[in-house]
Jmol script that loads the backbone (N, CA, C; Angstrom):
load data "model"
ATOM      1  N   MET A   1     213.605  41.402  47.816  1.00  0.00           N
ATOM      2  CA  MET A   1     213.251  41.929  46.459  1.00  0.00           C
ATOM      3  C   MET A   1     214.326  43.121  46.205  1.00  0.00           C
ATOM      4  N   VAL A   2     214.732  43.193  44.899  1.00  0.00           N
ATOM      5  CA  VAL A   2     215.593  44.135  44.473  1.00  0.00           C
ATOM      6  C   VAL A   2     215.082  44.720  43.231  1.00  0.00           C
ATOM      7  N   ARG A   3     215.019  46.165  43.150  1.00  0.00           N
ATOM      8  CA  ARG A   3     214.599  46.847  41.947  1.00  0.00           C
ATOM      9  C   ARG A   3     215.804  47.796  41.668  1.00  0.00           C
ATOM     10  N   PHE A   4     216.008  48.080  40.326  1.00  0.00           N
ATOM     11  CA  PHE A   4     217.095  49.045  39.999  1.00  0.00           C
ATOM     12  C   PHE A   4     216.803  49.613  38.723  1.00  0.00           C
ATOM     13  N   ASP A   5     217.553  50.666  38.292  1.00  0.00           N
ATOM     14  CA  ASP A   5     217.440  51.359  36.970  1.00  0.00           C
ATOM     15  C   ASP A   5     218.422  50.390  36.054  1.00  0.00           C
ATOM     16  N   PRO A   6     217.829  49.816  35.151  1.00  0.00           N
ATOM     17  CA  PRO A   6     218.652  48.974  34.252  1.00  0.00           C
ATOM     18  C   PRO A   6     219.745  49.575  33.542  1.00  0.00           C
ATOM     19  N   THR A   7     219.471  50.795  33.032  1.00  0.00           N
ATOM     20  CA  THR A   7     220.385  51.549  32.151  1.00  0.00           C
ATOM     21  C   THR A   7     220.626  52.994  32.794  1.00  0.00           C
ATOM     22  N   ILE A   8     221.887  53.249  32.982  1.00  0.00           N
ATOM     23  CA  ILE A   8     222.356  54.594  33.532  1.00  0.00           C
ATOM     24  C   ILE A   8     223.378  55.166  32.511  1.00  0.00           C
ATOM     25  N   PRO A   9     223.017  56.400  31.999  1.00  0.00           N
ATOM     26  CA  PRO A   9     223.990  57.030  31.151  1.00  0.00           C
ATOM     27  C   PRO A   9     225.175  57.409  31.815  1.00  0.00           C
ATOM     28  N   ALA A  10     226.360  57.370  31.015  1.00  0.00           N
ATOM     29  CA  ALA A  10     227.723  57.772  31.569  1.00  0.00           C
ATOM     30  C   ALA A  10     227.638  59.112  32.387  1.00  0.00           C
ATOM     31  N   GLY A  11     228.229  58.982  33.566  1.00  0.00           N
ATOM     32  CA  GLY A  11     228.072  60.213  34.441  1.00  0.00           C
ATOM     33  C   GLY A  11     226.820  60.385  35.207  1.00  0.00           C
ATOM     34  N   GLY A  12     225.814  59.547  34.762  1.00  0.00           N
ATOM     35  CA  GLY A  12     224.428  59.637  35.452  1.00  0.00           C
ATOM     36  C   GLY A  12     224.377  58.931  36.839  1.00  0.00           C
ATOM     37  N   ARG A  13     223.234  59.023  37.280  1.00  0.00           N
ATOM     38  CA  ARG A  13     222.904  58.322  38.666  1.00  0.00           C
ATOM     39  C   ARG A  13     221.825  57.361  38.417  1.00  0.00           C
ATOM     40  N   GLY A  14     221.796  56.383  39.332  1.00  0.00           N
ATOM     41  CA  GLY A  14     220.741  55.355  39.283  1.00  0.00           C
ATOM     42  C   GLY A  14     220.340  55.080  40.811  1.00  0.00           C
ATOM     43  N   GLU A  15     219.321  54.299  40.850  1.00  0.00           N
ATOM     44  CA  GLU A  15     218.725  53.900  42.232  1.00  0.00           C
ATOM     45  C   GLU A  15     218.632  52.437  42.221  1.00  0.00           C
ATOM     46  N   ILE A  16     218.920  51.965  43.422  1.00  0.00           N
ATOM     47  CA  ILE A  16     218.801  50.557  43.707  1.00  0.00           C
ATOM     48  C   ILE A  16     217.941  50.424  44.940  1.00  0.00           C
ATOM     49  N   LEU A  17     216.823  49.702  44.906  1.00  0.00           N
ATOM     50  CA  LEU A  17     215.901  49.616  46.036  1.00  0.00           C
ATOM     51  C   LEU A  17     215.949  48.070  46.441  1.00  0.00           C
ATOM     52  N   VAL A  18     216.307  47.868  47.792  1.00  0.00           N
ATOM     53  CA  VAL A  18     216.514  46.542  48.423  1.00  0.00           C
ATOM     54  C   VAL A  18     215.419  46.458  49.443  1.00  0.00           C
ATOM     55  N   GLN A  19     214.570  45.405  49.430  1.00  0.00           N
ATOM     56  CA  GLN A  19     213.621  45.214  50.358  1.00  0.00           C
ATOM     57  C   GLN A  19     213.902  43.959  51.119  1.00  0.00           C
ATOM     58  N   LEU A  20     213.990  44.013  52.334  1.00  0.00           N
ATOM     59  CA  LEU A  20     214.337  42.713  53.201  1.00  0.00           C
ATOM     60  C   LEU A  20     213.043  42.241  53.757  1.00  0.00           C
ATOM     61  N   ASN A  21     212.878  40.888  53.966  1.00  0.00           N
ATOM     62  CA  ASN A  21     211.789  40.481  54.698  1.00  0.00           C
ATOM     63  C   ASN A  21     211.979  40.445  56.240  1.00  0.00           C
ATOM     64  N   PRO A  22     211.193  41.263  56.960  1.00  0.00           N
ATOM     65  CA  PRO A  22     211.430  41.338  58.345  1.00  0.00           C
ATOM     66  C   PRO A  22     211.145  40.074  59.156  1.00  0.00           C
ATOM     67  N   ASP A  23     210.417  39.123  58.575  1.00  0.00           N
ATOM     68  CA  ASP A  23     210.188  37.792  59.196  1.00  0.00           C
ATOM     69  C   ASP A  23     211.368  37.019  59.303  1.00  0.00           C
ATOM     70  N   ARG A  24     212.518  37.369  58.475  1.00  0.00           N
ATOM     71  CA  ARG A  24     213.626  36.597  58.434  1.00  0.00           C
ATOM     72  C   ARG A  24     214.792  37.288  59.231  1.00  0.00           C
ATOM     73  N   LEU A  25     214.401  38.402  59.823  1.00  0.00           N
ATOM     74  CA  LEU A  25     215.440  39.112  60.593  1.00  0.00           C
ATOM     75  C   LEU A  25     214.995  39.345  61.964  1.00  0.00           C
ATOM     76  N   ASP A  26     215.919  38.823  62.878  1.00  0.00           N
ATOM     77  CA  ASP A  26     215.711  39.068  64.331  1.00  0.00           C
ATOM     78  C   ASP A  26     216.909  39.537  64.936  1.00  0.00           C
ATOM     79  N   GLY A  27     216.832  40.735  65.518  1.00  0.00           N
ATOM     80  CA  GLY A  27     218.106  41.368  66.011  1.00  0.00           C
ATOM     81  C   GLY A  27     218.950  41.919  65.089  1.00  0.00           C
ATOM     82  N   ASN A  28     220.284  41.799  65.342  1.00  0.00           N
ATOM     83  CA  ASN A  28     221.250  42.375  64.494  1.00  0.00           C
ATOM     84  C   ASN A  28     221.325  41.608  63.100  1.00  0.00           C
ATOM     85  N   PHE A  29     221.472  42.236  61.949  1.00  0.00           N
ATOM     86  CA  PHE A  29     221.604  41.502  60.693  1.00  0.00           C
ATOM     87  C   PHE A  29     222.712  42.229  59.878  1.00  0.00           C
ATOM     88  N   GLU A  30     223.164  41.468  58.877  1.00  0.00           N
ATOM     89  CA  GLU A  30     224.125  42.065  57.919  1.00  0.00           C
ATOM     90  C   GLU A  30     223.885  41.339  56.597  1.00  0.00           C
ATOM     91  N   ARG A  31     223.805  42.114  55.512  1.00  0.00           N
ATOM     92  CA  ARG A  31     223.729  41.504  54.195  1.00  0.00           C
ATOM     93  C   ARG A  31     224.619  42.188  53.255  1.00  0.00           C
ATOM     94  N   PHE A  32     225.066  41.463  52.276  1.00  0.00           N
ATOM     95  CA  PHE A  32     226.017  42.014  51.183  1.00  0.00           C
ATOM     96  C   PHE A  32     225.367  41.888  49.808  1.00  0.00           C
ATOM     97  N   PHE A  33     225.594  42.838  49.022  1.00  0.00           N
ATOM     98  CA  PHE A  33     225.094  43.005  47.658  1.00  0.00           C
ATOM     99  C   PHE A  33     226.341  43.339  46.794  1.00  0.00           C
ATOM    100  N   THR A  34     226.307  42.790  45.622  1.00  0.00           N
ATOM    101  CA  THR A  34     227.273  43.327  44.640  1.00  0.00           C
ATOM    102  C   THR A  34     226.571  43.870  43.446  1.00  0.00           C
ATOM    103  N   VAL A  35     227.046  45.069  43.084  1.00  0.00           N
ATOM    104  CA  VAL A  35     226.499  45.725  41.909  1.00  0.00           C
ATOM    105  C   VAL A  35     227.415  45.641  40.887  1.00  0.00           C
ATOM    106  N   VAL A  36     227.107  45.130  39.668  1.00  0.00           N
ATOM    107  CA  VAL A  36     227.854  44.863  38.529  1.00  0.00           C
ATOM    108  C   VAL A  36     227.734  46.048  37.419  1.00  0.00           C
ATOM    109  N   SER A  37     228.749  46.487  36.849  1.00  0.00           N
ATOM    110  CA  SER A  37     228.534  47.544  35.849  1.00  0.00           C
ATOM    111  C   SER A  37     229.538  47.348  34.685  1.00  0.00           C
ATOM    112  N   ASN A  38     229.351  48.049  33.579  1.00  0.00           N
ATOM    113  CA  ASN A  38     230.230  48.119  32.563  1.00  0.00           C
ATOM    114  C   ASN A  38     231.260  49.150  32.584  1.00  0.00           C
ATOM    115  N   ASP A  39     231.470  49.806  33.778  1.00  0.00           N
ATOM    116  CA  ASP A  39     232.443  50.778  34.029  1.00  0.00           C
ATOM    117  C   ASP A  39     233.789  50.082  34.132  1.00  0.00           C
ATOM    118  N   PRO A  40     234.775  50.399  33.249  1.00  0.00           N
ATOM    119  CA  PRO A  40     235.997  49.627  33.424  1.00  0.00           C
ATOM    120  C   PRO A  40     236.791  49.949  34.618  1.00  0.00           C
ATOM    121  N   ASN A  41     236.606  51.134  35.186  1.00  0.00           N
ATOM    122  CA  ASN A  41     237.291  51.551  36.466  1.00  0.00           C
ATOM    123  C   ASN A  41     236.658  50.936  37.743  1.00  0.00           C
ATOM    124  N   ASN A  42     235.357  50.654  37.699  1.00  0.00           N
ATOM    125  CA  ASN A  42     234.581  50.136  38.807  1.00  0.00           C
ATOM    126  C   ASN A  42     233.652  48.918  38.392  1.00  0.00           C
ATOM    127  N   PRO A  43     234.129  47.832  37.841  1.00  0.00           N
ATOM    128  CA  PRO A  43     233.244  46.774  37.253  1.00  0.00           C
ATOM    129  C   PRO A  43     232.379  46.226  38.346  1.00  0.00           C
ATOM    130  N   GLU A  44     232.791  46.289  39.654  1.00  0.00           N
ATOM    131  CA  GLU A  44     231.880  45.708  40.714  1.00  0.00           C
ATOM    132  C   GLU A  44     232.038  46.627  41.903  1.00  0.00           C
ATOM    133  N   VAL A  45     230.902  46.835  42.671  1.00  0.00           N
ATOM    134  CA  VAL A  45     230.939  47.552  43.887  1.00  0.00           C
ATOM    135  C   VAL A  45     230.153  46.700  44.840  1.00  0.00           C
ATOM    136  N   LYS A  46     230.879  46.477  45.979  1.00  0.00           N
ATOM    137  CA  LYS A  46     230.155  45.717  47.025  1.00  0.00           C
ATOM    138  C   LYS A  46     229.468  46.597  48.093  1.00  0.00           C
ATOM    139  N   ILE A  47     228.238  46.419  48.391  1.00  0.00           N
ATOM    140  CA  ILE A  47     227.587  47.086  49.349  1.00  0.00           C
ATOM    141  C   ILE A  47     227.157  46.368  50.594  1.00  0.00           C
ATOM    142  N   ARG A  48     227.441  46.808  51.750  1.00  0.00           N
ATOM    143  CA  ARG A  48     227.082  46.187  53.059  1.00  0.00           C
ATOM    144  C   ARG A  48     225.993  46.952  53.681  1.00  0.00           C
ATOM    145  N   LEU A  49     224.945  46.121  53.962  1.00  0.00           N
ATOM    146  CA  LEU A  49     223.751  46.836  54.636  1.00  0.00           C
ATOM    147  C   LEU A  49     223.590  45.971  55.993  1.00  0.00           C
ATOM    148  N   TYR A  50     223.616  46.779  56.983  1.00  0.00           N
ATOM    149  CA  TYR A  50     223.437  46.193  58.334  1.00  0.00           C
ATOM    150  C   TYR A  50     222.601  47.016  59.209  1.00  0.00           C
ATOM    151  N   GLY A  51     222.106  46.405  60.297  1.00  0.00           N
ATOM    152  CA  GLY A  51     221.189  47.152  61.133  1.00  0.00           C
ATOM    153  C   GLY A  51     220.680  46.301  62.265  1.00  0.00           C
ATOM    154  N   HIS A  52     219.779  46.744  62.912  1.00  0.00           N
ATOM    155  CA  HIS A  52     218.884  46.019  63.948  1.00  0.00           C
ATOM    156  C   HIS A  52     217.539  45.927  63.693  1.00  0.00           C
ATOM    157  N   ALA A  53     216.904  44.817  63.583  1.00  0.00           N
ATOM    158  CA  ALA A  53     215.495  44.732  63.326  1.00  0.00           C
ATOM    159  C   ALA A  53     214.818  44.242  64.687  1.00  0.00           C
ATOM    160  N   PRO A  54     213.804  44.999  65.035  1.00  0.00           N
ATOM    161  CA  PRO A  54     213.193  44.555  66.332  1.00  0.00           C
ATOM    162  C   PRO A  54     212.481  43.158  66.160  1.00  0.00           C
ATOM    163  N   GLU A  55     212.457  42.584  67.281  1.00  0.00           N
ATOM    164  CA  GLU A  55     211.855  41.169  67.301  1.00  0.00           C
ATOM    165  C   GLU A  55     210.294  41.294  67.435  1.00  0.00           C
ATOM    166  N   PHE A  56     209.637  40.801  66.603  1.00  0.00           N
ATOM    167  CA  PHE A  56     208.103  40.962  66.619  1.00  0.00           C
ATOM    168  C   PHE A  56     207.582  39.554  67.161  1.00  0.00           C
ATOM    169  N   PRO A  57     206.420  39.687  67.927  1.00  0.00           N
ATOM    170  CA  PRO A  57     205.811  38.465  68.408  1.00  0.00           C
ATOM    171  C   PRO A  57     205.350  37.497  67.202  1.00  0.00           C
ATOM    172  N   LYS A  58     205.690  36.303  67.385  1.00  0.00           N
ATOM    173  CA  LYS A  58     205.274  35.306  66.359  1.00  0.00           C
ATOM    174  C   LYS A  58     203.825  34.760  66.731  1.00  0.00           C
ATOM    175  N   THR A  59     203.031  34.821  65.695  1.00  0.00           N
ATOM    176  CA  THR A  59     201.615  34.296  65.978  1.00  0.00           C
ATOM    177  C   THR A  59     201.306  33.144  65.074  1.00  0.00           C
ATOM    178  N   THR A  60     200.340  32.399  65.401  1.00  0.00           N
ATOM    179  CA  THR A  60     199.809  31.366  64.598  1.00  0.00           C
ATOM    180  C   THR A  60     198.298  31.570  64.223  1.00  0.00           C
ATOM    181  N   GLY A  61     197.805  30.817  63.372  1.00  0.00           N
ATOM    182  CA  GLY A  61     196.357  30.966  63.064  1.00  0.00           C
ATOM    183  C   GLY A  61     195.432  30.833  64.211  1.00  0.00           C
ATOM    184  N   SER A  62     195.806  30.017  65.343  1.00  0.00           N
ATOM    185  CA  SER A  62     195.008  29.799  66.422  1.00  0.00           C
ATOM    186  C   SER A  62     195.114  30.833  67.556  1.00  0.00           C
ATOM    187  N   ASP A  63     196.034  31.847  67.437  1.00  0.00           N
ATOM    188  CA  ASP A  63     196.176  32.954  68.375  1.00  0.00           C
ATOM    189  C   ASP A  63     195.107  33.987  68.221  1.00  0.00           C
ATOM    190  N   HIS A  64     194.553  34.347  69.344  1.00  0.00           N
ATOM    191  CA  HIS A  64     193.553  35.326  69.381  1.00  0.00           C
ATOM    192  C   HIS A  64     193.974  36.605  70.170  1.00  0.00           C
ATOM    193  N   ILE A  65     193.457  37.774  69.699  1.00  0.00           N
ATOM    194  CA  ILE A  65     193.879  39.019  70.350  1.00  0.00           C
ATOM    195  C   ILE A  65     192.781  39.374  71.241  1.00  0.00           C
TER     196      ILE A  65
END
end "model"
wireframe off; spacefill off
backbone 0.3
color backbone group
């Protein structure tokens, strides 16, 4: 899921929230995002997000604690 400020005034600041699904991340991960703007000097900015997600035990409906 990605949420962001749709309009940012010239010289202003904005926020981008990226939420990754931990069920799809095991161990080391790397994702890339491209931010597109109407700034003629920086029309695109590429963002690299990387890290390490701990491995969680997988369960099924028949597992009991």
